[in-house]
GUTOR-212672 format. One record per residue: x, y, z of N, C-alpha, C, O in turn. Coordinates in steps of 0.02 Angstrom, whole numbers, plus 50000, padded with zeros to 5 digits. Atoms other than C-alpha are relative to their C-alpha. Example, Ala and Ser with C-alpha at 12.3 -4.5 7.8 and 13.67 -1.06 7.14 Angstrom:
<nodes>
500454994150000506154977550390500455006050000500975005950033
499584994149997506844994750357499615005550037499865011050045
</nodes>
This chain:
<nodes>
499965004250044539265431755545500754996749956501255000149946
499395002350041540555420655443500104997449932499654997149890
500185001250089540995415255279500744997449994501205001150012
499475005350017542395400355229500004999549937499544997449902
500025001150087543175401855056500374994249992500934995350013
499615003950006543885386055020500484997949927500385001349876
499365001250054545365378654892500005006249949499675005649898
499924991450013545715397854838500664997249969500954991949980
499525001850033547045399354723500215009550044499895014250021
499944993549990547655416454816500745002849967501325000849964
499274994150037548745430954724499925005050063499375007150080
499894994249944549445443554878500584998549991500784992849977
499384998150002551035449754876500384997749995500704995250041
499625003450044551915443854762500124989549993500534985849964
500115006350014551405426154779499554996249997499234995750049
500455004049974550285414254744499844991550019500094986849987
500255006249974549505398754835499684998850022499325003650037
500475002350008548455387954878499634997750085499824993350124
500294997849918547425391055049499175000449999498875001349946
500634999849986545585390855136500095007850036500605009350067
499834992249969545235411355194499194997250037498724994750005
500734998249977543725412055336499965007850025500435011850020
500294993650020542945427155359499425002450048498825001750036
500504999249941542175433755529499835005650030500225008350070
500204992849965541095449455577500515003649941501015005849970
499704996350034541935457755420500865001149984501125004949943
499194999449994543905454955454500274992949968499874988349956
499965008250047544835438855362500434998650092500875001550124
499525002149943545265428455524500284995350010500474993150064
499395006049983546235415155483500314997149932500294991149945
499725003850052547045408855313500494994850014501004995350049
499425004949967547805392155317499854995549937499464997249892
500115004950056547975375655201499284998350014498894998649966
500685004450005546415368355253499705002150076500015001450128
500244996349930545145376955392499124994849987498724994049940
500705005649995543625363755454499435004849976499395010649996
500834997550025541935369355376499395003550063498935007550066
500605000649939541075367755542500175005750045499805005850094
499914996249958541975384355626499545006749922499845012149924
500594994950053540675396055471499394997549988499304991449980
500644997450025539015399955432500024999749957499464997349948
500265002450069539055397855257500944996849988501464996950021
499245002650017540465388855148500125001849925499605004249900
500144997850068540955392454962500584996949988501114998350017
499395001350009542035381554877500235003049937499925001349887
499624996750063543095391554746500024997649950499804999549896
499965004750055543595376654664500625002449962500525003049901
499324997950020545525382754630500005006749967500535009149948
500034992050019544875400654571500365003550001500875002250034
499324994449967545885414254581499695004350058499075004150062
500104996449938545765425554740500395005550031500755004050078
499894996750016546225441254733499955007350076499775005350131
499954994549935546315457854871499555005749938499765008249886
500294994350035544845469754810500455005849943500955008949960
499834993650041545245482354665499795008350040499315011950029
500054992249984545425499254759500355007149953500925009449949
500104994250059544955513954619500035004550050499735004750103
499894993949943545745530354687499965005549973500215011049988
500314993050068544895540354529499544996649989499574991049964
500844999850032542975540654505499675005549993499835010650023
500394993950006541785552154455499134997249990498814995849940
500735003849997540005545754517499395001849996498904998249999
500264995250040539175560054465499555005350052499315010850038
500804998049967537915563554619500425001950047500944998950060
500914996250011537165575954694500325003049923500895002949898
500164995450067536705586154527500134996949958500164999949904
499485003750086537445574454398499434994749984499414991849929
500295008449988536175559854439499614995949940499414990149941
500115001850080535625559354239500454994549965500404990849916
499345001450038537255553954222500164993350039500344987950017
499815008249947537515540454355499885002850087499965008250115
500014999149924537235539854533500584995250047500824989750034
499515007049933538385531954698499614992649983499884987649959
500425008249985537115516854708500274996549903500674992049892
499855006350057537235510054517500815002049977500944998549928
499435000250029538995514654476500404996850073500844992750059
499815006649950539515505754646499824993949988500264989849974
500225005650048538455492154589500284997249955500434991449967
499425000550080539475491254402500734997450038501004992250018
499605002149959540955491454547500184995350012500714993249988
499995005149997540725477954609499954993649993500114988850029
500215004950050540145467154486500814998449968501014993349939
499374999850038541885470654428500604997550019501124996649987
499384999749936542905467154589500335005050020500885004350046
499924990649957543095486454644499654997150054499174993250052
500145002349899542865483454841499905007850020499535010050064
499954993449962543235501354856500075006349960500375005449907
499664994950067543475518054760499805007250044499355008350084
500194993549984543665536254792500105005449963500595006349927
500454997750057542635549354712500215006950002500415009350055
499864992850014542925567454636499415003350034498875001450055
500504995249960542245583054706499615004749945499145008149965
500354998550041541745589454526499154997949994498924997649938
500615001350003539915584754568499485007650013499755011850048
500404993849986538465599854574499504999350072498994996150088
499604993749965538855610754715500614993949982500704987949990
499085003949967540755606954699499884998550066499425001350096
499905001249944541185598854856500625002950036501145000350056
499514997249964542015612854930500055003050044500435007650059
500154998149911541405614755094500094993450028500034988549991
500245005149960541435602155239499394998950000499374993050016
500574999250005539665603755226499724994149954499464988649963
500145002950069539455599255053500614991349990500604987649940
499595006850018540775582955067499694997050043499544991250029
500115004249956540125578855228499224996049965499184990049979
500595000250019538205577355135500194992349932499854987249926
499705006450034539405565154988499954991550043499854985750025
499645006349948539815552855125499144999350038498894993950055
500845003549960537905552655207499644995849925499254991049929
500415002150071537295548555016500384992350002500004987850021
499435002849977538755536555029499634992450026499334987749999
500585004449967538095527055178499544997149990499554990949990
500625001250002536475526255156500054993349909499764987849907
500205004350053536705517954959500734997449951500714996949889
499775002450043538295511554909500534992550009500944989950047
499895009249964538645493854901500924998049999501084992150007
499354998750010540715497954881500065004350058499635008250079
499684995549963541845505455009500135005749978500375005749921
499904991750012542005525055002500385003750028500545003550087
499644995249977542935537655009499955006549941500045006049880
500024992350061542695557854928500785004350032501095004050085
499624996349983543935569954906499805005950000499315007549967
500354994550001543795586654949500225003649947500635001549908
499784999850088543875598354802500435008750021500405012650069
499394992949996545175613854781499565006649953499465006749892
500044993350060544505631954723500575005350005501115004350032
499444995249995545415648954699499905002050064500365005650083
500154996549940544755653654862499494995550068499004997050101
500475006349948544165637654978500594998550053500464994850100
499465002649948545895636255076499754999850070500034995350101
499974998149924545285641055253499444990350017499514985750058
500365008850006543845624255203500694993649998500834989750043
499515005950008545335612555132500384999150086500404993550112
499485002949955546425612955289499504998950068499814997050117
500515004849977544785607855390499984993549995499674989450030
500385008350016544775592155317500374993350060500814993250104
499895006249929544945576055428500634995349949500454992349898
499465005250038546615566155356499794992150014499824987849971
500225007249983545955550055457499604998349959499724992849933
500745004150010544175548155380500025002149911499644998649877
500054998350052544515556855205500594999649939501105001749967
499705002650035545575552355046500625002950002501185000950021
499474994750038546435567154979499535007750007499015009250037
500294993350035546155585354906500284998549953500834995849946
499894999750063545965586654739500105008149978499895012850011
499894993449999546635601954633500164996749908500574993149880
500185000950079546065601554447500445007049960500155012149941
499784997550015547665609454383499935000049916500434998849882
500205001650057546695609554209499495000549992499234998850046
500834999550001544875612054156499824993049981500194988949952
500195007950002543915596254156499335001450025499155006750051
500804998249990542035593354179499675003150079499675001250138
500164997149919541375603454313500135007150029499945009250084
499564995149985542315619054307500265003450044500115008950067
499764997449947543505618954427500655000350007500994997250048
499434999750004544945624354379500475004050052500315009950052
499444995649950546405631654516500545002649950501044999649931
499314997650032547395643654414500425007050027500805011150000
499744994649994547825655054508500824999250051500814994250087
499565004649988549595653054574500085001450079500374997650116
499685001449943549675659354731499564995650059499664994550119
500465002949951548155649854785500364989749996500334984950034
499575009450000549185631554724500735001050061500834996450100
499464996449952550785640754835499564996450056499614990350066
500225001049936549635640554993499974993150005500294989950047
500205006049994548875624054942500584993550021500634989150063
499465005949977550405614454921500545004050069501065000950057
499624996849948551435624655079499524997950039499854994650079
500264999449942550045622555196499654993750002499514992450060
500395005749988549075605355161500224993250026500474989149989
499695008449965549515589155280500004993849958500374989049949
500085008650030548545577955176500195000049926500245005149891
499845001650059549015569755023499435004849947498825005449952
500634996650076548285581054841500354998049960500964997149952
499985006150078548095571954693499555007149944499035010349945
500094995050042548075583354558499804997149907500084992249881
500005000450075547375584054356500465004149984500425010050001
499584994750037548865590754263499985002149937500444999949904
500104997950078548355598654091500255009050009499845012950035
500004992550021549125617154061499535004449973499545003349912
500394997950039547655630354015500055001749941499805000549886
499804995750093548535641453902500084996849945499834998349891
499915003150068549125629753796499234995449987499174994049928
500615003050022547415620653786499545005349967499135004049922
500284995250040546775637053739500145001449941499725001049896
499394999450049547975640453624499804994849953499644996749896
500145004450067547605624253524499285001149987499085001549929
500705000350033545725625553537500015004149957499695002049909
500284993950040545695641353445500434997549948500114998449896
499855003350074546765633153306499854996249954500024995849895
500365005450020545685619553291499535003849988499185001949941
500974997349988544115630253313500065002849918499625001849876
500054997050043544785639953174500054997949921499925000849867
499705004850051545425625753065499164996949977498854997149924
500665004250022543765616053081499255000550008498854996849981
500404996049969542445626853169499404995850027499594996950084
500085003749958541215615053248499964991449995499704987150031
499795006350043541645599853157500974995550023501334991649993
499475003750002543175594353232499974991549996499594987750026
499975008649987543615576153201500394997950083500855000750113
499815001849907543815566953393500804997149976501184995450021
499035002449998545725561253326500445007850029500915008350069
499674995449964546135579053353500005002350052500265007850060
499934998449940545855578953528500744998750031501025003550057
499344997549984547535575053574500495002849990500985001950026
499614997150030548405585453475499755009050020500085013950005
500434993149963546975601553574500504999250074500955003150091
499534998949930547685595553756500434994049993500364988350017
499545004250012549195588453689500524997650038500324997350096
499594999749938550815584153784500385004450029500695003950082
499694993949973551475598953803499555003450060499715003750120
500634998349942550035605453905499964992350043499464993250078
499885004649959550285588554001500675001750062500725002850122
499184998349972552215591254030499905007650052500055008650111
499724993249959552165609154085499594999450069499885001750118
500415000349943550795605954220500294994750038500524996650091
499635006149980551495588854267500635001250057500714999450116
499264995449974553265598754299499885002550045500165000750097
500374994049956552325612354388499794998750062499935003050104
500105005349945551615599354531500524997650023500604997350084
499505004249957553105590454552500535005450013500985003650051
499574995649961554105606354580499775002350053500165002750101
500204997549935553005613154705499884994750052500154996950102
499815007149957552865596354811500745001850005500835006450045
499445000649978554625595654814500175007550032500365008050091
499764991949945554965615954864499604997850085499924997750137
500135002149941553645610055003499854995950046499504995450096
500245007249957553835594155041499404994449993499464988450007
500575002550022552025589454985500044992449977500444989449941
500255006150007551395574354980499574998349927498964998449933
500324998250065550855573254791499764991549943500034986049932
500265005250034549895561954684499855002549943499385006549944
500144998750059549955564554499499444995649977499514989749992
500595004850005548265556854438500205000149915500515004549885
500145002450091548085549154239500695002549960500635007149919
499524997950043549765551454166500124994849924500204988749917
500005003850056549845549053978500505002349951500235002749896
499494997950029551405554853899500674996550015500894995750072
499345001249981553045547953874500475006850016501045006849993
499544995549983553865562353927499945003950067500375007250097
499865002349906553165562354105500204997750035500274999350094
499655008649960553895545854146500665004350041500755002850100
499304999149954555595555054209499755005750064500155008950098
500074996249924554845564654351499604996250047499324999150093
500075002549958554315550554430500504995550032500884993449989
499295005449985555625538754524499664993350011499084992150030
500025005449985555815522254531500394996550037500374990550051
499185004749961557415518454624499725002550088500165002250131
500035001749930556535521054799499424996050033498924997650001
500535001649966555265511054915499315002049989499275008149997
500534992949995553505517754895499915000950042499815007050037
500174997649916553155519555088500305007949983499975012949993
499414995249995554575532355055499755004949953499815010549979
500184993150044553915544354910499565004750017499145004350062
500164993949978553395558754919499585004049950499215008849959
500344997350048552845560954748499834994549964500334991649942
500135008150039551965544454656499355001949949499025007149949
500334998750047550945542354518499374995949973499084992850017
500585002650011549475535054419500055000349931500315004549894
500035001350079549085526654257499224998249994499064996150050
500345001749996547325522954205499714994249952500034994649900
500055004250036546655509254119499695000749905499734996249863
500394998650060545835514553960500865003549957501045001049904
499494999850037547605523453913500504994850015501104996350015
499445007250011548505505953927499514995349950499714989949928
500435004150037547045499253828499875001749921499984998049873
499884996950068546725512353683500425004749984500895007150016
499204995350023547695523253580499815003649939499275002149912
500504996550040547465535853448499454997349921498944999149891
500355003650065547055524453303499394999850025499015002049982
500815001049974545325521653404499715004449992499125002749995
500394994249997544695538253389499384999349915498835001949904
500455002250058544005531253207499524996850009498974998349986
500415003650009543275517553256499395001950060498795000750053
500504996749933542465525853439499665005650007499105006650029
500034992750009542735544653401499685002150076499884997750115
500054997049938541985554353572499794994950055499774996650114
499995004849934541625537853672500504999150029500414996950086
499525001749956543315536353726500395009949992500965012149989
499654991050009543615557353708499955001850091499435001350123
499864998349922544325562853904500655002450026501195001949996
499304993149990545605574053984500354995050059500114992450109
499664999750041546915569453975499944995149935499874988949938
500205004950068546665562153806500424993549981500994993150004
499875007550015547055544853745500605003049925500435005349871
499525000150079548635546753609500314997249982500154991349976
499645006350056550005539853513500164993350018500184991150075
499965006849969550355522553498500695000750060500724999650120
499164994949984552305530253529499745000450115500074998250161
500004998349924551465535653720499884994050046500164992550099
500205005249972550495520453751500354994950024500274991950077
499405004149969551945510253755500495001850045500724998050088
499734996549932552895522453857499924997350062500334994850100
500225001149952551575520153974499984993550042499954993350103
499795006749962551785500054000500625000450036500724999350096
499545000949953553445502254020500325003750073500785001650109
499964997449967553415514554134499674997850050499845001350098
500745000649956551875506654249500554992250023500494990250081
499875005949989553075488854233500725001650058500914998550108
499294996649962554795500554292499775000450078500084999250129
499824996849920554065506354438499595006750007499225008850051
500214990149971553735526654390499464999750012499265004250050
500674997350002552045524354380499574994250078499474988450059
500185003349941551285516254569499444996549986499444990349992
500775003750012549395512554521499615002249951499595007349918
500675002550064548005506954410499535000850009499174996350030
500794998750005546415518454397499784997949939500054995549890
500564997450076544935520754277499805008650000499675011349947
500324992950034544405539654293499304996849978499144998349921
500585000350017542705532254286499475006149972499505011150008
500214993050029541765545554205499344999849951499325002249895
500454999350065540035542254127499585005149993499345008250041
500534996650000538925552254042499714997849937499994993649901
500665004350027537375548653935500154999749913500675002949906
499875003050041537505543653761499815005849973500295008949949
500194994550033536565557653695500595006650001500695010549954
499684994549978537805569753779500644999849969500985004849957
499275001350019539405559353710499595001149908500044998349877
500175002450046538435559653529499985008749946499835009649887
500024994650031538655579253506500665002949955501124998949950
499214998650029540155587453414500354999950051500284998750111
499535001049959541605588953450500135004750077500435002450126
499974994649948541485605453573499574999650050499605001450108
500705002449918539875599853669500294994450032500414994450093
500035005449966540285582853690500424999150062501015000550055
499645000149931540925580153868500624994649999500664989849961
499625008350007542495568853920499684998450058499405001350105
499945005649949542355555754008499824991349972499364991749932
500395004250000541915538453986499964992350032500494989350029
500185005449939541285522754101500574992249992500764989249941
499345003450017542615510454133499874991850060499924985850047
499875003249942542435503154318499634993650020499774990850073
500365006750011541285487754291500464992149951500334986149949
499525005850020542835478854186500675002849993500975002949939
499404995049986544305488654237500474992950029501054992250008
499515005049978545045472654324500004993849953500364989349974
500045003850043544695461454178500125001349928500054997549880
499484995250041545575475254071500474996649979500634993749927
499395001649988546975471354143500234991449997500704988549970
499885010449997546775449954181499984999349909500144993849887
499695001350052546845454053977500654997949959500884993549922
499335002250001548375458453982500544994350008500994991649976
499635006749994548925445754065499914994149965500414990549955
500155005250063548135432853946500575002249964501024998049961
499555001750049549285440353825500594999850001500975000249952
499435000649977550635438753924500615007350031501175007350057
499464995149964551165457653966499985003350053500195009150059
499865000149922551005457054145499724995250035499264991950012
500105005749964550935445254290499345003650047499165009450052
500365000349950549625441654423499945005050040499515009350054
499924997749937550415446854548500265008449987500425012550030
499774990949988550885465154472499465005849985499495011949985
500664996950006549165469154437499725000750058499485006250074
500314998149898548555465354646500455003049996500125008049981
499514995349974550215475754666499495007549973499115010750009
500334992950024549505491354556499335001050024499215005450066
500554998949966547865490054592499554999750072499025002350088
500285000449914547635484754787500745000550022500745006650013
499905000849951548955483554873500215007949998500005011450044
499634994150006549955500354812499615006450016499795011550044
500554994249968548335510454832500094999850079500215004350119
500065000849925548265503954991500695002150028500635003250088
499504994149974550105513055023500065006549988500255010550031
500174993550019549845527454934499555005050040499655011050048
500404996149956548505532655039500024997550059499665001150094
500035002349930548715523855198499474995750027499424993450084
500675003649990547125515255184500074994750077500484990250074
500105004049959546745506755358499864991549970499454989649928
500245008350017546805486355346499504999949956498904998549965
500455002250064546255486055175500784999449933501345002049941
499944999650059546895482054996500674992750021501094991749976
499535007550000548075464655052499564994650039499154996250083
500315004949981547455447155088500384998450051500894994950046
499345001949923548135447255297499334997950030498734999050018
500335000349937547495441255435499855005550044500335006950080
500044994449931546685456455558499665005049950499355010149965
500204992550048546285465855382499284999349977498984994149990
500804998550013544555470255320500064992749952500604990049944
500255006150039543935455155212499745003649920499155004049905
500104996050044544085464855047500184996649931500594999549896
499835002550044544065450854905499714998349928499145000349915
500454999750087543615446754708500164992250003500674990350032
499855007050023543495427554658500105000749896499715003949860
499854999850090544075426254450499944995449988500114991650034
499795004250047544025414654343500285000649938500125004049890
499394997250059545365413954232499814998549913499995000949858
500015003450075544665403454097499204999649998498994994249979
500594998750020542855408454089499915007549955500105013249969
499734992050055542645421253929499205004950052498805002450092
500664994549995541245437053967500085003349938500595004149904
500104995850070540535446753823499725003950029499295002450071
500264992849952540235466053877499565000849919499755002249862
500524995750052538445468953779499555003550054499435002550114
500524996049970537295480853820499234997050047498764999950074
500575001749940536085471153920500474998250067500234999650122
499455000549937537555466854047500205006050026500615004750071
499704993149990537975485154078499715002650066499125003850052
500184999149945537605490054263500005008850004499575012350032
499934988750015538235512054219499304998350000499034992949988
500594995850004536695520054232500045003349924499505004249894
499874998050065537325526754068499674996649944499304998549898
500195006250047537095510953985500235000449954499844999149908
499765002850037538385510653877500785000249994501025004550031
499195002849981540325505453861500275001249913499885000549866
499664999750041541655508753726500474992449988500914990849947
499695006150022542035490753761499484996549975499614990549982
500355005149991540445483153711500124998649941500335002349897
499675001950053540625469353594500524993150010500554987249993
499315005949989542335463253665499744993950052499514994050109
499755008549937542415445253748500674998850032501174996450004
499695001449968543325445453899500264992550012499894987650006
499965009749979544325427953951499884997650059499884991950083
500115000549925543995430454107499315002650015498975006249978
500414995349978542675434554226499684998550069499674993050096
499974999549936542115439754388499394996150047498794997650047
500535006849977541315423954497499535005650060498945007150053
500194997049930540995434154668500565006150035501175006050043
499784995049977541405449154738499755002150092499185003550112
500164998749914541555452154953500215006950022500805008650017
499834992249962541565470155034499895000750053499315000950074
500125001449929541985470355207499584994450020499094995350056
500125007649971541605451955236499264997749980498974993050008
500584999650004539975454355155500054998649924500295002449882
500125000350057539515443755005499505004149957498895003449955
500444993150045538855458054890499874996149937499304994249922
500305002650077538905450354717500154990549996500614989150034
499905006049989538935429954693499564997449925498974997149911
500315003950072538785422054511499465004749976498885003049966
500844997450039537645435854441499855001950029499795007249998
500574996849958536625442554583500395001850050500964999950061
499694995149981536905454054690499574998550102498994996650104
500424999049934536375454554913500445005450011501055005450012
500004993949974536275472154959499765001150053499535006650071
500384999849908535665469055132500545005950066500465009150118
499314996249967537375476955187500235005249957500165003949897
499414994050042538445494055116500504998050018500654993850061
499044997749981540165497255120500185003050042499805005950080
500074995449930540795505055237500615004749978500975003249930
499584993350020541905523155242500654996850008500794993150055
499205001149965543805520755233500145005650045499875010850065
499744996549944544875525855342500924999650000501224994349993
499294999950014546785531255337500525000150042500455004750083
499694999049939548255528555450500575004050002501145002349988
499584994550026548985545855452500145002950057499685003850098
499824996849927550055554355598499755007450003499845010750054
</nodes>
């Protein structure tokens, strides 16, 4: 199979230029100013629209197995490709938790059969599964995940000996959720005594506060420096944590990298009044001051990648009182458009969006032949109309949970087409599900 995209406005590796792209057998065969239509089975005239490398989301929760009333790999991967995300890395706090190689393999098999996007799954960490962790193959697994703060799924790792052992022995990238559990417990007790069950949603960033984030992130960074561990700290939310991450060395040389999420850039504490538990997540969305600091750190390259932490729950679950309402929100269908909205507002360039959502994720995780528009690389591409509005309404949501905190918002851009591993899976609102995504591979020694 071959596909030719003509009249593309390509955004890649810090440049914007016009060219055609020839795709054959899943890979980009040629990029040139003009390529003859005779060489391809199918030709699409992009007509000057923007063509970007597909988004690679390094942190999602697709809930399968065990929590499929919230989401499945099929439904959420479908939402992902409709939004221009071509590859995802999914978390181990499913049911059962992915704490053995056998359980991890089962998730890969589900994705092989059902995922329209390319996929990888983190190996989970508990207080007593070091032996299983060390069996993980760095060639075909994205990393090891440690919850250094409890979140959905009860996978808290709080044994110092376990943490020392994993950081000192794992040859793989370790991704961490950093919130100090002791601090959160103390704050929870204070607010439970004050409000009982009726804690206002706006108190969430005071319960899971700045101190909890900084204390845990600082501890993870100290461990990584002690053992020269390859550490990736997920979803940074505070101004106080920025100084932990360097911006004075090239990304391939960094041993400690970090991520910021779209919702922490988009929402702030003032939005709890309007959206309540819809935007309750861990770590919490915090004050405007922190939101502004996250933006500055992203643009200054203290933060390396942008992700979603896509974490769907049912509407009924989110409608419960503060202590019962689970943390997490669905985002992956609109993450690229959220960032493109900031481009429209003049806050970030197209080149920087591509760098943080595609290039840098590939570099951080050493993903083989993805994340760039290059000859010889997998054809993971998204075509975007930068001038066609898209209104978010319940009818066009593809998440199984069928709600979004963005409902009612009109984006100034639309995703026209998404190509996953050379396959035109999404085009002008329609899906071709005849081919599934590929398992991500990693170039690691």
